[in-house]
VEXNU-110459 format. One record per residue (C-alpha): residue number from 0; x, y, z; residue in one letter. Coordinates in nm, 4 decimals. Example, Ala and Ser with C-alpha at 12.3 -4.5 7.8 and 13.67 -1.06 7.14 Angstrom:
<nodes>
{node 0 {1.2300 -0.4500 0.7800} "A"} {node 1 {1.3670 -0.1060 0.7140} "S"} 
</nodes>
This chain:
<nodes>
{node 0 {-2.9646 5.2027 -0.2176} "M"} {node 1 {-3.1154 5.1805 -0.5631} "N"} {node 2 {-2.8285 5.3993 -0.6931} "D"} {node 3 {-2.5806 5.1431 -0.5510} "F"} {node 4 {-2.7280 4.8515 -0.7469} "F"} {node 5 {-2.7895 5.0419 -1.0704} "T"} {node 6 {-2.4871 5.2706 -1.0854} "I"} {node 7 {-2.2047 5.1859 -0.8470} "Y"} {node 8 {-2.2170 4.8048 -0.8258} "L"} {node 9 {-2.1954 4.7591 -1.2141} "P"} {node 10 {-1.8948 4.9917 -1.2113} "R"} {node 11 {-1.7210 4.7948 -0.9318} "Y"} {node 12 {-1.7866 4.4679 -1.1165} "L"} {node 13 {-1.6537 4.6220 -1.4391} "Y"} {node 14 {-1.3270 4.7148 -1.2783} "F"} {node 15 {-1.3188 4.3805 -1.0939} "G"} {node 16 {-1.3563 4.1934 -1.4172} "N"} {node 17 {-1.0811 4.3996 -1.5796} "I"} {node 18 {-0.8570 4.3195 -1.2815} "F"} {node 19 {-0.9322 3.9439 -1.3272} "F"} {node 20 {-0.8559 3.9639 -1.6993} "I"} {node 21 {-0.5153 4.1308 -1.6338} "V"} {node 22 {-0.4472 3.8701 -1.3680} "T"} {node 23 {-0.5284 3.5853 -1.6103} "I"} {node 24 {-0.3006 3.7270 -1.8839} "I"} {node 25 {0.0010 3.8364 -1.6813} "F"} {node 26 {-0.0045 3.6466 -1.3485} "V"} {node 27 {-0.1845 3.3153 -1.3705} "E"} {node 28 {-0.0650 3.2241 -1.7181} "R"} {node 29 {-0.3378 2.9590 -1.7746} "K"} {node 30 {-0.3413 2.7475 -2.0884} "K"} {node 31 {-0.4575 2.9640 -2.3890} "P"} {node 32 {-0.7912 2.7763 -2.4202} "V"} {node 33 {-0.8693 2.8407 -2.0520} "Y"} {node 34 {-0.7532 3.2012 -2.0648} "S"} {node 35 {-0.9744 3.2751 -2.3639} "L"} {node 36 {-1.2658 3.0986 -2.2027} "F"} {node 37 {-1.2449 3.3182 -1.8899} "W"} {node 38 {-1.1636 3.6373 -2.0768} "I"} {node 39 {-1.4782 3.5844 -2.2868} "T"} {node 40 {-1.6938 3.5214 -1.9900} "I"} {node 41 {-1.5607 3.8197 -1.7962} "L"} {node 42 {-1.5833 4.0537 -2.1060} "T"} {node 43 {-1.9351 3.9764 -2.2021} "F"} {node 44 {-2.0922 3.9345 -1.8585} "T"} {node 45 {-2.0788 4.1311 -1.5422} "S"} {node 46 {-2.2510 3.9755 -1.2416} "Y"} {node 47 {-2.2412 3.6204 -1.3789} "L"} {node 48 {-1.8771 3.6369 -1.4998} "G"} {node 49 {-1.7603 3.7903 -1.1691} "F"} {node 50 {-1.9269 3.5255 -0.9584} "L"} {node 51 {-1.8271 3.2362 -1.1898} "M"} {node 52 {-1.4595 3.3418 -1.1745} "Y"} {node 53 {-1.4671 3.3756 -0.7957} "L"} {node 54 {-1.6070 3.0228 -0.7615} "M"} {node 55 {-1.4442 2.8363 -1.0474} "F"} {node 56 {-1.1639 3.0375 -1.1989} "G"} {node 57 {-0.9191 3.1414 -0.9255} "L"} {node 58 {-0.5929 2.9451 -0.9405} "S"} {node 59 {-0.4784 2.7418 -0.6484} "F"} {node 60 {-0.1386 2.8849 -0.5417} "R"} {node 61 {-0.0941 2.7421 -0.1885} "K"} {node 62 {0.2437 2.5823 -0.1520} "R"} {node 63 {0.2337 2.2239 -0.0297} "R"} {node 64 {0.4981 2.2362 0.2371} "V"} {node 65 {0.3861 1.9224 0.4191} "T"} {node 66 {0.3914 1.7000 0.1115} "K"} {node 67 {0.7522 1.8026 0.0391} "K"} {node 68 {0.8374 1.7482 0.4041} "F"} {node 69 {0.7040 1.3907 0.4060} "Y"} {node 70 {0.8560 1.3178 0.0625} "Q"} {node 71 {1.1964 1.4412 0.1810} "R"} {node 72 {1.1999 1.2549 0.5125} "N"} {node 73 {1.0308 0.9311 0.4212} "L"} {node 74 {1.1438 0.8771 0.0691} "F"} {node 75 {1.5098 0.8793 0.1704} "R"} {node 76 {1.4361 0.6301 0.4437} "R"} {node 77 {1.2581 0.3830 0.2135} "A"} {node 78 {1.4721 0.2980 -0.0870} "A"} {node 79 {1.2992 0.1324 -0.3782} "P"} {node 80 {1.2514 -0.2395 -0.3272} "E"} {node 81 {1.4636 -0.4702 -0.5351} "R"} {node 82 {1.2929 -0.7729 -0.6787} "R"} {node 83 {1.3602 -1.0357 -0.9405} "K"} {node 84 {1.1791 -1.0107 -1.2694} "G"} {node 85 {1.2125 -0.6423 -1.3155} "L"} {node 86 {1.2481 -0.7071 -1.6873} "Q"} {node 87 {0.8730 -0.7578 -1.6953} "K"} {node 88 {0.8344 -0.3957 -1.5957} "L"} {node 89 {1.0686 -0.2721 -1.8652} "A"} {node 90 {0.7930 -0.1407 -2.0922} "P"} {node 91 {0.6860 0.0904 -1.8090} "W"} {node 92 {1.0267 0.1929 -1.6689} "K"} {node 93 {0.9900 0.5535 -1.7952} "H"} {node 94 {0.6494 0.5891 -1.6329} "L"} {node 95 {0.7737 0.4290 -1.3139} "I"} {node 96 {1.0765 0.6628 -1.3094} "N"} {node 97 {0.8656 0.9690 -1.3762} "Y"} {node 98 {0.6181 0.8918 -1.0946} "L"} {node 99 {0.9073 0.8097 -0.8562} "E"} {node 100 {1.1113 1.1210 -0.9128} "F"} {node 101 {0.8449 1.3801 -1.0077} "A"} {node 102 {0.6069 1.2762 -0.7368} "G"} {node 103 {0.8259 1.0645 -0.5026} "K"} {node 104 {0.5714 0.7874 -0.5507} "N"} {node 105 {0.7797 0.4786 -0.4654} "R"} {node 106 {0.7370 0.1521 -0.6573} "L"} {node 107 {0.6695 -0.1260 -0.4054} "T"} {node 108 {0.6473 -0.5050 -0.4610} "F"} {node 109 {0.5539 -0.6732 -0.1320} "S"} {node 110 {0.1817 -0.6235 -0.1696} "N"} {node 111 {-0.1373 -0.8169 -0.1713} "D"} {node 112 {-0.4580 -0.6676 -0.3131} "V"} {node 113 {-0.8342 -0.7548 -0.3253} "M"} {node 114 {-1.0749 -0.6044 -0.5775} "L"} {node 115 {-1.4311 -0.5031 -0.4778} "F"} {node 116 {-1.6913 -0.4002 -0.7365} "T"} {node 117 {-2.0015 -0.4043 -0.5117} "Q"} {node 118 {-2.0648 -0.1929 -0.2107} "G"} {node 119 {-2.2624 -0.4705 -0.0425} "T"} {node 120 {-1.9394 -0.6783 -0.0209} "K"} {node 121 {-1.6971 -0.3932 0.0378} "L"} {node 122 {-1.8478 -0.2116 0.3346} "F"} {node 123 {-1.8969 -0.5202 0.5603} "P"} {node 124 {-1.5273 -0.5947 0.5144} "R"} {node 125 {-1.4393 -0.2323 0.5904} "I"} {node 126 {-1.6388 -0.2358 0.9117} "I"} {node 127 {-1.4753 -0.5693 1.0133} "E"} {node 128 {-1.1310 -0.4211 0.9633} "D"} {node 129 {-1.2192 -0.1024 1.1521} "I"} {node 130 {-1.3476 -0.3093 1.4506} "L"} {node 131 {-1.0235 -0.5085 1.4396} "S"} {node 132 {-0.8039 -0.2041 1.4579} "A"} {node 133 {-0.5484 -0.1938 1.7382} "E"} {node 134 {-0.3565 0.1376 1.7041} "N"} {node 135 {-0.5102 0.3895 1.4611} "F"} {node 136 {-0.7537 0.4584 1.1840} "I"} {node 137 {-0.7083 0.7274 0.9272} "H"} {node 138 {-0.9787 0.8187 0.6745} "M"} {node 139 {-1.0218 1.0819 0.3998} "E"} {node 140 {-1.3501 1.0946 0.2080} "Y"} {node 141 {-1.5229 1.3204 -0.0417} "F"} {node 142 {-1.8779 1.2086 0.0640} "I"} {node 143 {-1.9730 1.0804 0.4065} "F"} {node 144 {-2.3521 1.0671 0.4162} "D"} {node 145 {-2.5707 1.0856 0.7206} "Y"} {node 146 {-2.7778 0.7746 0.6487} "D"} {node 147 {-2.7920 0.4105 0.7558} "T"} {node 148 {-2.4505 0.3134 0.6231} "L"} {node 149 {-2.2855 0.6425 0.7296} "G"} {node 150 {-2.4187 0.6127 1.0856} "I"} {node 151 {-2.3060 0.2471 1.0953} "K"} {node 152 {-1.9494 0.3214 0.9928} "I"} {node 153 {-1.9342 0.6283 1.2232} "A"} {node 154 {-2.0568 0.4063 1.5041} "G"} {node 155 {-1.7662 0.1643 1.4422} "A"} {node 156 {-1.5216 0.4520 1.4389} "L"} {node 157 {-1.6624 0.6039 1.7652} "M"} {node 158 {-1.6421 0.2637 1.9269} "K"} {node 159 {-1.2685 0.2457 1.8483} "K"} {node 160 {-1.2111 0.5997 1.9543} "A"} {node 161 {-1.3725 0.5370 2.2926} "R"} {node 162 {-1.1409 0.2344 2.3313} "E"} {node 163 {-0.8511 0.4831 2.3079} "G"} {node 164 {-0.7406 0.4388 1.9481} "L"} {node 165 {-0.6304 0.7353 1.7368} "E"} {node 166 {-0.9041 0.8042 1.4774} "V"} {node 167 {-0.8536 1.0845 1.2243} "K"} {node 168 {-1.1282 1.1687 0.9683} "L"} {node 169 {-1.1059 1.4210 0.6847} "I"} {node 170 {-1.4344 1.5012 0.5107} "I"} {node 171 {-1.4759 1.7390 0.2164} "D"} {node 172 {-1.6592 2.0693 0.2649} "G"} {node 173 {-1.8699 2.0259 -0.0504} "V"} {node 174 {-1.9073 1.6500 -0.0743} "G"} {node 175 {-2.0050 1.6044 0.2884} "S"} {node 176 {-2.1810 1.9469 0.3255} "R"} {node 177 {-2.5067 1.7684 0.4312} "K"} {node 178 {-2.3455 1.6035 0.7302} "L"} {node 179 {-2.5275 1.7484 1.0339} "P"} {node 180 {-2.3151 1.9478 1.2816} "K"} {node 181 {-2.4558 1.7453 1.5714} "H"} {node 182 {-2.3363 1.4234 1.4055} "F"} {node 183 {-1.9849 1.5721 1.3599} "I"} {node 184 {-1.9930 1.6928 1.7160} "N"} {node 185 {-2.0965 1.3438 1.8414} "D"} {node 186 {-1.7935 1.1930 1.6592} "M"} {node 187 {-1.5642 1.4562 1.8086} "R"} {node 188 {-1.7025 1.3928 2.1604} "K"} {node 189 {-1.6192 1.0203 2.1232} "S"} {node 190 {-1.2533 1.1117 2.0567} "G"} {node 191 {-1.2524 1.1220 1.6728} "I"} {node 192 {-1.0426 1.3993 1.5297} "E"} {node 193 {-1.2667 1.5383 1.2484} "V"} {node 194 {-1.1370 1.7983 1.0000} "E"} {node 195 {-1.3264 1.9516 0.7114} "T"} {node 196 {-1.1373 2.0130 0.3896} "F"} {node 197 {-1.2186 2.3725 0.2855} "F"} {node 198 {-1.5412 2.4083 0.4810} "P"} {node 199 {-1.8141 2.6103 0.3168} "L"} {node 200 {-1.8895 2.9077 0.5328} "Y"} {node 201 {-2.0801 3.0781 0.2454} "L"} {node 202 {-2.1687 2.7840 0.0091} "P"} {node 203 {-2.3091 2.9998 -0.2727} "A"} {node 204 {-2.0015 3.2070 -0.3175} "I"} {node 205 {-1.7232 2.9975 -0.1651} "H"} {node 206 {-1.3931 3.0856 -0.3366} "L"} {node 207 {-1.2592 2.7238 -0.3230} "R"} {node 208 {-1.5633 2.5366 -0.4484} "I"} {node 209 {-1.3425 2.3942 -0.7229} "N"} {node 210 {-1.0580 2.2520 -0.5115} "Y"} {node 211 {-1.2037 1.9495 -0.3289} "R"} {node 212 {-1.0524 1.6406 -0.1755} "T"} {node 213 {-1.2085 1.3740 -0.3981} "H"} {node 214 {-1.0059 1.0981 -0.2368} "R"} {node 215 {-1.1537 0.7883 -0.0654} "K"} {node 216 {-0.8864 0.6505 0.1724} "I"} {node 217 {-0.8889 0.4271 0.4801} "I"} {node 218 {-0.5665 0.3263 0.6568} "I"} {node 219 {-0.5835 0.0878 0.9540} "I"} {node 220 {-0.2764 0.0275 1.1728} "D"} {node 221 {-0.0514 0.0778 0.8664} "G"} {node 222 {-0.1304 -0.2812 0.7801} "K"} {node 223 {-0.4597 -0.2656 0.5911} "V"} {node 224 {-0.5827 0.0090 0.3584} "A"} {node 225 {-0.8608 0.0817 0.1141} "Y"} {node 226 {-0.8772 0.3150 -0.1807} "M"} {node 227 {-1.0960 0.3532 -0.4923} "G"} {node 228 {-1.4245 0.5027 -0.6118} "G"} {node 229 {-1.6789 0.4186 -0.3384} "F"} {node 230 {-1.7860 0.7003 -0.1053} "N"} {node 231 {-1.9699 0.6310 0.2202} "I"} {node 232 {-2.3489 0.6301 0.1992} "G"} {node 233 {-2.6532 0.4198 0.1162} "D"} {node 234 {-2.6412 0.5200 -0.2452} "A"} {node 235 {-2.3138 0.3219 -0.2776} "Y"} {node 236 {-2.4721 -0.0025 -0.1809} "I"} {node 237 {-2.7515 0.0517 -0.4353} "G"} {node 238 {-3.0018 0.2185 -0.2070} "D"} {node 239 {-3.0358 0.5428 -0.3907} "G"} {node 240 {-3.2123 0.7100 -0.6883} "P"} {node 241 {-2.9555 0.5726 -0.9392} "L"} {node 242 {-3.0121 0.2145 -0.8320} "G"} {node 243 {-2.7381 -0.0482 -0.8476} "Y"} {node 244 {-2.3951 0.1150 -0.7989} "W"} {node 245 {-2.0993 -0.0292 -1.0002} "R"} {node 246 {-1.7659 0.0896 -0.8792} "D"} {node 247 {-1.4067 -0.0289 -0.8254} "S"} {node 248 {-1.2298 -0.0332 -0.4845} "H"} {node 249 {-0.9112 -0.1995 -0.3679} "I"} {node 250 {-0.8117 -0.3475 -0.0323} "R"} {node 251 {-0.4376 -0.3314 0.0220} "F"} {node 252 {-0.1925 -0.5050 0.2435} "R"} {node 253 {0.1827 -0.4508 0.2115} "G"} {node 254 {0.4479 -0.1884 0.1804} "T"} {node 255 {0.2338 0.0243 -0.0515} "I"} {node 256 {0.0377 0.1399 0.2514} "I"} {node 257 {0.3371 0.3480 0.3542} "Q"} {node 258 {0.2910 0.5508 0.0392} "E"} {node 259 {-0.0862 0.5955 0.1110} "M"} {node 260 {0.0023 0.7102 0.4611} "Q"} {node 261 {0.2220 0.9840 0.3243} "K"} {node 262 {-0.0597 1.1115 0.1077} "E"} {node 263 {-0.3041 1.1068 0.3965} "F"} {node 264 {-0.0677 1.2940 0.6266} "F"} {node 265 {-0.0188 1.5522 0.3536} "S"} {node 266 {-0.3896 1.6137 0.3418} "S"} {node 267 {-0.4273 1.6013 0.7195} "W"} {node 268 {-0.1612 1.8626 0.7786} "S"} {node 269 {-0.3176 2.0715 0.4960} "F"} {node 270 {-0.6458 2.0821 0.6812} "T"} {node 271 {-0.4608 2.1963 0.9849} "K"} {node 272 {-0.3227 2.4974 0.7942} "N"} {node 273 {0.0223 2.3495 0.7857} "Q"} {node 274 {0.1074 2.4963 1.1185} "K"} {node 275 {0.2683 2.1749 1.2525} "I"} {node 276 {0.5410 2.1401 0.9933} "F"} {node 277 {0.6579 2.4969 0.9327} "R"} {node 278 {0.9800 2.4360 1.1176} "G"} {node 279 {1.2453 2.3313 0.8681} "K"} {node 280 {1.4409 2.1275 1.1158} "K"} {node 281 {1.1571 1.9103 1.2481} "K"} {node 282 {1.2172 1.5430 1.1872} "E"} {node 283 {0.9825 1.2436 1.2119} "I"} {node 284 {1.0550 1.0689 1.5360} "T"} {node 285 {1.1438 0.7028 1.5681} "H"} {node 286 {0.8221 0.6424 1.7599} "T"} {node 287 {0.6107 0.8038 1.4821} "E"} {node 288 {0.7880 0.5927 1.2201} "L"} {node 289 {0.7232 0.2705 1.4193} "E"} {node 290 {0.3554 0.3601 1.4748} "K"} {node 291 {0.2522 0.4993 1.1335} "Y"} {node 292 {0.4902 0.3138 0.9063} "F"} {node 293 {0.5347 -0.0298 1.0595} "P"} {node 294 {0.7273 -0.3031 0.8814} "K"} {node 295 {0.5083 -0.5482 0.7070} "V"} {node 296 {0.5626 -0.9101 0.6162} "D"} {node 297 {0.3546 -0.9726 0.3001} "I"} {node 298 {0.4386 -1.2579 0.0607} "K"} {node 299 {0.2499 -1.0959 -0.2216} "G"} {node 300 {0.4428 -0.9827 -0.5237} "E"} {node 301 {0.2258 -0.7085 -0.6759} "C"} {node 302 {0.4214 -0.4080 -0.8050} "P"} {node 303 {0.2216 -0.0912 -0.7251} "I"} {node 304 {0.2705 0.2839 -0.7223} "Q"} {node 305 {0.0280 0.5076 -0.5272} "I"} {node 306 {0.0009 0.8404 -0.7060} "V"} {node 307 {-0.1514 1.1514 -0.5552} "G"} {node 308 {-0.2421 1.4627 -0.7565} "S"} {node 309 {-0.3673 1.8050 -0.6637} "A"} {node 310 {-0.3851 2.1636 -0.8029} "P"} {node 311 {-0.0853 2.2682 -0.5934} "D"} {node 312 {0.1422 1.9835 -0.7036} "Y"} {node 313 {0.4252 2.0679 -0.9449} "D"} {node 314 {0.2967 1.8091 -1.2040} "F"} {node 315 {-0.0343 1.6607 -1.3103} "R"} {node 316 {0.0822 1.3185 -1.2073} "L"} {node 317 {-0.2377 1.1168 -1.2552} "I"} {node 318 {-0.3249 1.2840 -1.5848} "R"} {node 319 {0.0264 1.2285 -1.7045} "D"} {node 320 {0.0061 0.8619 -1.6011} "G"} {node 321 {-0.3193 0.8236 -1.7976} "F"} {node 322 {-0.1537 0.9949 -2.0992} "L"} {node 323 {0.1492 0.7588 -2.0803} "K"} {node 324 {-0.0671 0.4469 -2.0685} "I"} {node 325 {-0.2656 0.5609 -2.3746} "I"} {node 326 {0.0243 0.6681 -2.5836} "S"} {node 327 {0.2221 0.3469 -2.5031} "S"} {node 328 {-0.0634 0.1005 -2.5774} "A"} {node 329 {-0.0075 -0.1486 -2.8514} "K"} {node 330 {-0.3071 -0.3834 -2.8332} "K"} {node 331 {-0.5970 -0.2382 -2.6345} "Y"} {node 332 {-0.7102 0.0249 -2.3851} "I"} {node 333 {-1.0190 -0.0305 -2.1686} "Y"} {node 334 {-1.1610 0.2652 -1.9746} "I"} {node 335 {-1.4266 0.3023 -1.7114} "H"} {node 336 {-1.5338 0.6522 -1.6284} "T"} {node 337 {-1.8530 0.8158 -1.5081} "P"} {node 338 {-1.7530 1.1469 -1.6632} "Y"} {node 339 {-1.5670 1.1706 -1.9946} "F"} {node 340 {-1.4330 1.5213 -2.0503} "I"} {node 341 {-1.0663 1.4727 -2.1689} "P"} {node 342 {-0.8276 1.7634 -2.1976} "D"} {node 343 {-0.6567 1.8291 -2.5351} "D"} {node 344 {-0.3623 1.5996 -2.4699} "S"} {node 345 {-0.5548 1.2916 -2.3661} "T"} {node 346 {-0.8184 1.3560 -2.6359} "F"} {node 347 {-0.5510 1.3643 -2.9075} "D"} {node 348 {-0.3718 1.0609 -2.7553} "A"} {node 349 {-0.6979 0.8552 -2.7788} "L"} {node 350 {-0.7309 0.9518 -3.1411} "K"} {node 351 {-0.3752 0.8656 -3.2241} "L"} {node 352 {-0.4093 0.5317 -3.0375} "A"} {node 353 {-0.7218 0.4391 -3.2318} "A"} {node 354 {-0.5744 0.5388 -3.5663} "L"} {node 355 {-0.2657 0.3328 -3.4899} "S"} {node 356 {-0.4674 0.0155 -3.4613} "G"} {node 357 {-0.5063 -0.0002 -3.0804} "V"} {node 358 {-0.8517 -0.1249 -2.9765} "K"} {node 359 {-1.0053 0.1458 -2.7548} "V"} {node 360 {-1.3221 0.0630 -2.5556} "K"} {node 361 {-1.4784 0.3077 -2.3090} "I"} {node 362 {-1.7793 0.2443 -2.0856} "I"} {node 363 {-1.9767 0.5447 -1.9463} "I"} {node 364 {-2.3109 0.5526 -1.7605} "P"} {node 365 {-2.6367 0.5475 -1.9463} "D"} {node 366 {-2.7937 0.7874 -1.6995} "K"} {node 367 {-2.6626 1.1158 -1.5649} "P"} {node 368 {-2.6011 1.2165 -1.2029} "D"} {node 369 {-2.4702 1.5559 -1.3169} "H"} {node 370 {-2.6686 1.6567 -1.6208} "I"} {node 371 {-2.4355 1.9217 -1.7747} "M"} {node 372 {-2.1331 1.6893 -1.7393} "V"} {node 373 {-2.3351 1.4136 -1.9009} "Y"} {node 374 {-2.4089 1.6226 -2.2091} "W"} {node 375 {-2.0576 1.7489 -2.2349} "A"} {node 376 {-1.9315 1.3885 -2.2176} "S"} {node 377 {-2.1565 1.2883 -2.5115} "L"} {node 378 {-2.0220 1.5654 -2.7244} "S"} {node 379 {-1.6664 1.4170 -2.6932} "F"} {node 380 {-1.8047 1.0688 -2.7489} "V"} {node 381 {-1.9561 1.1733 -3.0808} "G"} {node 382 {-1.6333 1.3101 -3.2154} "E"} {node 383 {-1.4246 1.0011 -3.1086} "L"} {node 384 {-1.6711 0.7680 -3.2712} "L"} {node 385 {-1.5367 0.8881 -3.6054} "N"} {node 386 {-1.1910 0.7590 -3.5080} "Y"} {node 387 {-1.3060 0.4043 -3.4512} "G"} {node 388 {-1.3230 0.4135 -3.0658} "I"} {node 389 {-1.5924 0.2017 -2.9231} "D"} {node 390 {-1.8185 0.3560 -2.6621} "F"} {node 391 {-2.0735 0.1787 -2.4417} "Y"} {node 392 {-2.3385 0.2894 -2.1961} "T"} {node 393 {-2.3692 0.0804 -1.8791} "Y"} {node 394 {-2.7335 -0.0350 -1.8398} "N"} {node 395 {-2.7235 -0.2231 -1.5099} "N"} {node 396 {-2.7368 0.0738 -1.2795} "G"} {node 397 {-2.4906 0.3583 -1.2452} "F"} {node 398 {-2.1246 0.3171 -1.3405} "L"} {node 399 {-1.8954 0.5119 -1.1086} "H"} {node 400 {-1.5768 0.3106 -1.1534} "S"} {node 401 {-1.2576 0.4966 -1.2559} "K"} {node 402 {-1.0307 0.2462 -1.4182} "M"} {node 403 {-0.7874 0.2031 -1.7136} "I"} {node 404 {-0.6512 -0.1358 -1.8296} "V"} {node 405 {-0.4046 -0.1751 -2.1115} "S"} {node 406 {-0.2239 -0.4590 -2.2874} "D"} {node 407 {-0.2452 -0.6980 -1.9900} "D"} {node 408 {0.0575 -0.5110 -1.8383} "S"} {node 409 {-0.0738 -0.2043 -1.6587} "I"} {node 410 {-0.3877 -0.0787 -1.4914} "A"} {node 411 {-0.4923 0.2094 -1.2721} "T"} {node 412 {-0.7854 0.2421 -1.0263} "V"} {node 413 {-0.8659 0.5263 -0.7896} "G"} {node 414 {-1.0684 0.8384 -0.7357} "S"} {node 415 {-0.9675 1.0214 -1.0544} "A"} {node 416 {-1.2320 1.0633 -1.3261} "N"} {node 417 {-1.1382 1.1136 -1.6934} "F"} {node 418 {-1.2161 1.4863 -1.6810} "D"} {node 419 {-1.0695 1.8349 -1.6220} "H"} {node 420 {-1.1823 1.8546 -1.2603} "R"} {node 421 {-0.9860 1.5392 -1.1671} "S"} {node 422 {-0.6906 1.6325 -1.3857} "F"} {node 423 {-0.6461 1.9939 -1.2649} "Y"} {node 424 {-0.8706 2.0921 -0.9831} "Q"} {node 425 {-0.9309 1.8158 -0.7274} "N"} {node 426 {-0.7134 1.6376 -0.4775} "F"} {node 427 {-0.7082 1.2806 -0.6147} "E"} {node 428 {-0.5357 0.9476 -0.5506} "I"} {node 429 {-0.4866 0.6468 -0.7817} "N"} {node 430 {-0.2991 0.3184 -0.7706} "A"} {node 431 {-0.0964 0.2154 -1.0714} "F"} {node 432 {-0.0679 -0.1655 -1.0932} "F"} {node 433 {0.1987 -0.3626 -1.2770} "Y"} {node 434 {0.1084 -0.7031 -1.1218} "G"} {node 435 {-0.0482 -0.9601 -1.3573} "E"} {node 436 {-0.3153 -1.1063 -1.1313} "D"} {node 437 {-0.4923 -0.7783 -1.0365} "I"} {node 438 {-0.4702 -0.6619 -1.4042} "I"} {node 439 {-0.6439 -0.9874 -1.5165} "K"} {node 440 {-0.9186 -0.9335 -1.2635} "K"} {node 441 {-0.9733 -0.5707 -1.3660} "L"} {node 442 {-0.9807 -0.6725 -1.7273} "K"} {node 443 {-1.2312 -0.9482 -1.6603} "K"} {node 444 {-1.4536 -0.7104 -1.4727} "S"} {node 445 {-1.4589 -0.4721 -1.7693} "F"} {node 446 {-1.5480 -0.7553 -2.0090} "I"} {node 447 {-1.8303 -0.8653 -1.7764} "E"} {node 448 {-1.9614 -0.5041 -1.7800} "D"} {node 449 {-1.9737 -0.5038 -2.1573} "L"} {node 450 {-2.2301 -0.7842 -2.1390} "K"} {node 451 {-2.4731 -0.5401 -1.9655} "V"} {node 452 {-2.3863 -0.2359 -2.1749} "S"} {node 453 {-2.5168 -0.1029 -2.5027} "S"} {node 454 {-2.2784 0.0088 -2.7820} "K"} {node 455 {-2.3166 0.3630 -2.9063} "I"} {node 456 {-2.3130 0.3282 -3.2865} "S"} {node 457 {-2.2609 0.6197 -3.5251} "K"} {node 458 {-2.6147 0.5651 -3.6549} "D"} {node 459 {-2.7545 0.5839 -3.3015} "R"} {node 460 {-2.5577 0.8918 -3.2199} "Y"} {node 461 {-2.6520 1.0795 -3.5370} "E"} {node 462 {-3.0205 1.0186 -3.4814} "K"} {node 463 {-3.0287 1.2113 -3.1558} "R"} {node 464 {-3.2760 1.4996 -3.1328} "K"} {node 465 {-3.1856 1.8611 -3.2083} "I"} {node 466 {-3.2420 1.9597 -2.8489} "I"} {node 467 {-2.9864 1.7063 -2.7464} "V"} {node 468 {-2.7363 1.8472 -2.9948} "K"} {node 469 {-2.7909 2.1942 -2.8519} "I"} {node 470 {-2.7433 2.0658 -2.4940} "K"} {node 471 {-2.4136 1.8949 -2.5997} "E"} {node 472 {-2.2773 2.2039 -2.7736} "S"} {node 473 {-2.3601 2.4439 -2.4894} "V"} {node 474 {-2.2320 2.2014 -2.2232} "S"} {node 475 {-1.9069 2.1495 -2.4093} "R"} {node 476 {-1.8335 2.5250 -2.3952} "L"} {node 477 {-1.8189 2.4905 -2.0208} "F"} {node 478 {-1.6043 2.1786 -2.0235} "S"} {node 479 {-1.2951 2.3581 -1.8715} "P"} {node 480 {-1.4828 2.3985 -1.5469} "I"} {node 481 {-1.6859 2.0818 -1.5428} "L"} 
</nodes>
């Protein structure tokens, strides 16, 4: 046995690492910076490099059959809405076209939205809407905690399931890993269909630890929906170690919910191993269309696109949307993000915007919930300070909001952080708003947050301790997998 660990295992790992290196170079064709990162790790380490690549490096190659199925069958049935005043959207026509044709993310107008920034106001409204449901409830969440709030929401869902409603719930295998099996079984016994997105059979060496559903979606009867940054748990109403929780979440009514429903079904079918929709000739029935995609009569006039993104999509739609907003800005860009680890494209775009005279303000937390990500974020902050970008740390609790507002003409809110994980590895969903009222509200919320935030000056940053500089430098090396 000792010979196995001292002689044979190192040899197996050596050849395993060589196999991974060859795969990176000739098969996966990652970006050069990522390829060099992994080649270095695999070359100079054995056990660590092998395990790290298994957990964080393997590319996601699964083909998204169901997403293409829903795009093909629903997009052709729902032509883009025609509304007066389209000239107001002219500055964003190229982004709108890209998102529509690259991701089949339809632009809709007949929408009404409500912004929530506090969990104490959001969750009572969610529970009220759940208890008012008449036909179905669909939910997809990264974190669903087993605590007071989680039990309360689960209780509302179980009540509706016992009444005979269709209740589908997707929970993430990593984010909701602490959810007890007996609690999941109780939900299933009540009639809730619970699916786990990439369950962790062996948490320590799970090969898909990178690819998580980070989405937070609720769809009720096809008439009311929620999406944003709040997960489900006591921490998100301020009852956690990080204190007050500042986030951004949207309640939707209108035709945009049909687009959210497509994204949910894509994830739902994915968790079912895509067995349902393998048949090429299967069509959505009229009954299914009437149930899941009901006609809505909303007087609101808020242009919105719902944009999903995932490692198996053909394009990095949310990242590309961020990039387009930044590169098109003429006056200002305001960004909320709990994690700031931009890729090369967005990093350079922010520099170019600032040097072009665009006022760029970014608020990040003043306390970490993931320490290595926090130090890596500060390393990028330090470099961008030299380009005139203003950074602030939020001092009134923990900032978890993911939001960009620009030039009073566009904004985006959702689950995607400003980092590599959200850009390339997670299953995310964001709303892109072109309506004036919601943009004004989001801008106002950002300005209010500035009042309880501290500006990071060059002098303040340069006076940090040597140990902090070391932490930043080391953490930044691992930014491609953070």
